[in-house]
N, C-alpha and C positions, 0 to 999 in steps of 0.2 A: 504494500500500500504506500502511496506517495505521502511524504510528510505534509502535514496540514496545520494551520493555525485556527484557533477558535475565537470568535468575537464574544466577549462577555461584558456585563455591565448591569447596573441597576435599571429599573424601569424609567422611561422618559429621559434617558441620557443621549439618545440619538443613535443607539446601536442599530436598530432596524433600518433607519434612514441610510446609514453608511453601508450596511450590507446590501440593501436594495440597489444602491448605486453601483456596487461591485458586481452584482448579479444581473444588471440590466444589459440586455443584448445590444442596446444602442450606444453604450458607453465605450466607444472605440477611439477616444482621443489619441492622436499621434500614432495610430495604427497598432495600439496595444490592446488585444482583444479581451473582452470580459464576457463570461457566459455563465449560465446556471447549469450545474450538473444534476443536482437533485433539488427538491424544494428548499433545503436548508444548506446547500453547498454551492459555492460560487468559485469561479476560477478567474484570476486576475493576472494580466501580463506584467512582467517585470521590465521596466524601462532600462535600456542599456545602449548608451550612445555608441558603443563599439560596433554594434551591428551596422549602423549607418556608415561608419568609417570603412568597414570591410566592403560594403556594397559599392562604394565609390571606386574601388580598385578591382573588385570582382563583380561585375554587373550580373544580376540574377532576376528571375521572374518574381520572386516574393521573399519576404523576410519574416521569420517566425521567432518571436522572442521567447524566453523562458516564461513559465507561469507557475503560480502556486494556488493551492486550494485553501479557501477560507470557509469556515463552517460557522453558521449563525446558530448560536446556542441559546436555548430558552432563557428568558430573563430571570435574574436571581433577586430574591428578597431576603431580608434578615430572617434567619431561621431555616434557610434552605437545607442546611446540613441535617436538620431534623425532619425534612420533608415538606417544609412550608412552601406555599405557592407551587411552582413546578420543580421543586427542589430535586427530586429523584431523577427527573428527566434531564435537568440541567447538569447534575453531577455525572450522570451516565455518559452524556455527550462529551463533556469536557475531558473525561478520562481518555477518550479516543484520539484527541488531538495532541500535537507535539509542542505547541507553544500557545501562549495566551495573549490576545490583543484586547487589552482592558480599556474600553471606551469610558471616558470620564467627562461629565458635563462641566464645561467651563464657560457658560453663558447664562445671563439672566433673561428670563422671559416670563412675564406674569401670566401668559396664556398657557404655559406648560408647567403643570404642577410638579414640584420635586417631591419624591417619595418621602424625604425627611423634612419637608417644609422649607428648606433653604438650600442654596447652592454652596456646597463645601466639598470640593474635589478630594482632598486628602482623607476626609472622613468617609467619603464614598469608597475610596480605595481600601481603607482599613476594613470597612464592613464586608466587602466582597472577599478580600483575602482571608479575613478571619473565618468566614463561613467555609472556605476551602480548607483552611487549616483544621477546623473542627471536624470536617469530613475525613481528613487524613488521620486524625487522632483515632477516630472510630475504626478505620481500616486497619491501622497498625495494631490497635488493641485486640481486634478480632483475630488477626493473624497470629499474634503472640499466644492467644488462648488456644488456637488450633494446634500450634506447634508443641504445646505442653512442655514436657521435659525431655524432648528429643536431644540425643547426645552425640550423634555422628558429627564429623568435622564440618560438613557443609551447613548443617542445621545450626551449629554453634556460631558460625560466621553470620548466618542470617539473623539469628536471635540478637547477636551483638549489634548489628546494624539497625534492627527494629527498635531496640531499647534506646539507642542513640537518637533515632528519629523521634521516638516517643518523648524523650526529654526536651529536645529542641522544639517540638510542636507545643508541648505544655507551656513553654516560655514564649510562645507566639511567633516563632521563627518561620519564615518561608524557606523551606528546605533547599531549594535550588541555589539560594544565596549562601549556603553553609559549605564548609569544607568536607569533601568525601573522597575516600580512596576509590579506585576502580572496582575493587572487590565489593565495597559497600554499595556502590551504585548498582552493580549487577545483582546483588542480593535484594535490593529494594525494587528493581525494575518491574517484576511481575505484578506488583500492586498498583502500578500506574498512578502513583500518588500525584494529586493535583498540584501540590506546592513544589514538586520537583520539576515543574515546567518553567522555562524562561518567559519573561513578561515584557511586552511593549505597551507603554501607556499611550493611548490615543486621545488627545485633548480635543474634544469637540467644541469649537468656538463659534461665536456670533459671526455673521457674514461681514461685519464691520471690523473684525479683529483677525484677519487672515494671517497676520504675522505672529499672532499669539502674544500680544503685549499686555494683556489684562492681568490683574493680580491673581486671578484664579489659575491661569496658566503658569504664572511664576511659582505658585505653591506646588504645582505638579512637577515642574522642572526641578525644584529643590528636593522634593521627595524622591524623584527618579535618580538624581545624582547621589543622594544619600544611600539608596539601596542598590545602586549599580545597575539600573535598568535604563532602557532607552525611552524616548518620547517622540511622537509625531503630532504636529498640529494640523487639524483638518476641520473644515466646516461642512457638516453633513448637509446643510441646506444648499450650499453652493455645489457640492458633488451631485446632489439630486438633480439640480438644474442642468449641470453638464451632461448627466446621463441621458437627458431627454433630447440632447442636440446631436446633429450629425457632426462628423469630425471637423469640417471646416468651420461650422458655427461655434463649436466648442473651443477651437483654437483662437478664434476672434474674441470670444467671451473671456478667455484666460488673459489675452493681451489687454483687454479693457480693464481687467482687474490688476494688471501689472504683474501677472504671474507667468513663469516660464512653463510650468507644468501643474497638473492637478494634485490635490492632496492625496488622492488614491495612488498616484505614481510613487510618491514618497513613502506611502504606507507599504506598497508592494515591495519596494527596494529594501526597506528596513526589516520587513517580515522575512524576506529571503535570507538576509544576514542573520536574523535571530534564529532561524532554523538550521544554521550552519551549512547553507547551500552555496554552490558556486556554479559557474557556467563554463563549458567549453563550446567551441563553434565548429560546425561543418559548413563548407562553402563550395557550391558547385553551380552549374548552369541553371538548374531549376530553382534552387533555394539556398538561402543562408539561414542557418538555424542555430539557436542557442539550446544546448542540452543541459539539463540539470543533474548535478551529482553532489554528493556530500563531500565536503573537504576531506582530503586524504585518500580519495578513491584512486585505485591503480588502473592502468590502461585497459585491461580486459573488462573490468567492471564498468568503466565508462563506455566501452564499446557495447556492452550488454544493454545499456539504456536505449540504444537504437534498436537492437534486435538481439534476442538471446543467442542466435546462431553466431553473431559477431563475437560474443564472449567465448562460446564453446570452441570455435575454430580459430581463435585469435592467433595471429602470427607476429605481427608488429604494428606499430602506429607510426605514421609519418606526421611530424609535428613542426609547426612554425608559429611565430607570434605575430600579433598585429604590428608591432614595431618593425619586425622583419619585412612585413608586407609593405608598410608605408615607406621604408627605406629603399626597398628594391623595386617597388612599383607594380609587381605582378608575381604570381606564384611561379611562373616559368623562370623569371629572373632569380627568384629565391633558390630554385634548384640549380640554376647555372652557377650561382655564387657559392654553392655548397652549404647553404644555411638551413636546408631541410634536414631535420634530425630524425633518425630512426630509433625508436624506443621500444623496449621489450616489455615483458609481463610485469616487471617490478617497478616500472615507471609510475610515479605518483603524478597524476594529471594536475596541472596548475590552472588557476583561474584565468580564463582568456586564451588558453591554448587553441590554435586552429588545427584540426586533426583530420587525417584520413586513416582508415583502418584496413589492414590486409588480413584476410582470414580464409580459412579453408574448411568446408563442411562436406 
């Protein structure tokens, strides 16, 4: 299954507005496609200016960017960890994603009631994260009870990791921000703990505060810096308007607002980073395409993203860089100058590599 991020947040923070903009089939600003896969799953293109630079030197029929899955998760209310509201559905869905996009309301609007009666972004963040921590405490305690007094070596390691997690959760810690050994992470992985997921705060701002200069955004930035998480500023209302426009109209609208790109573009890029993903490129007569891999992937695994046969019958990869292409002017000249590298099965693919795979099946 492809890595995915889930949008979470309290009611009336703009979560659904932002997701609807993501999943709108019309939202194709700058040729980055958005589409709906299932009722609660959308796919958003990841902007990458390197694709355009490659196309200038390798003309092709179409350009296909990388994309990521975004899951719209049922709204959370205080008490969700005990099943309040749609708590069980919320917690079940968020366990399945790999990262959390936490939408926080950073705008005042008398027509949109805040669930707590006032706009307080950091308080909202704490409410959501505490509910997830409470749910993790329950999961850890149940697992410890099931393990009983098991004494084999693997069980001892797992019990030690669970007890460490139990202590940290009881002190209100988000587990992903704590120090863990690789063995401890492996021991906890089957539980799909909610607080073991990285977080990106999405500050939903008023359409008159697109740069995020309000005091509300400042508090979120301070909090994000304190806990070591990222933040993206976005106006759900503006993104909804952009989603209803065709690409040319959307580009003109962004220009009128003094923006080079939509907030969704920044959100997609930061989510890609949050998930630990990177791109390599293939470039030919028919298309230039960005392929998504996890950082650290070796050449055969990268080939397998295109087709499983490429991985099974992998022989070698022919690799060059965008810098090589721009310096030499063409792939032919790269070959002539001896800058085309031949890499084997142990080669770790680098972000931005341009590759051809040789295989035999």
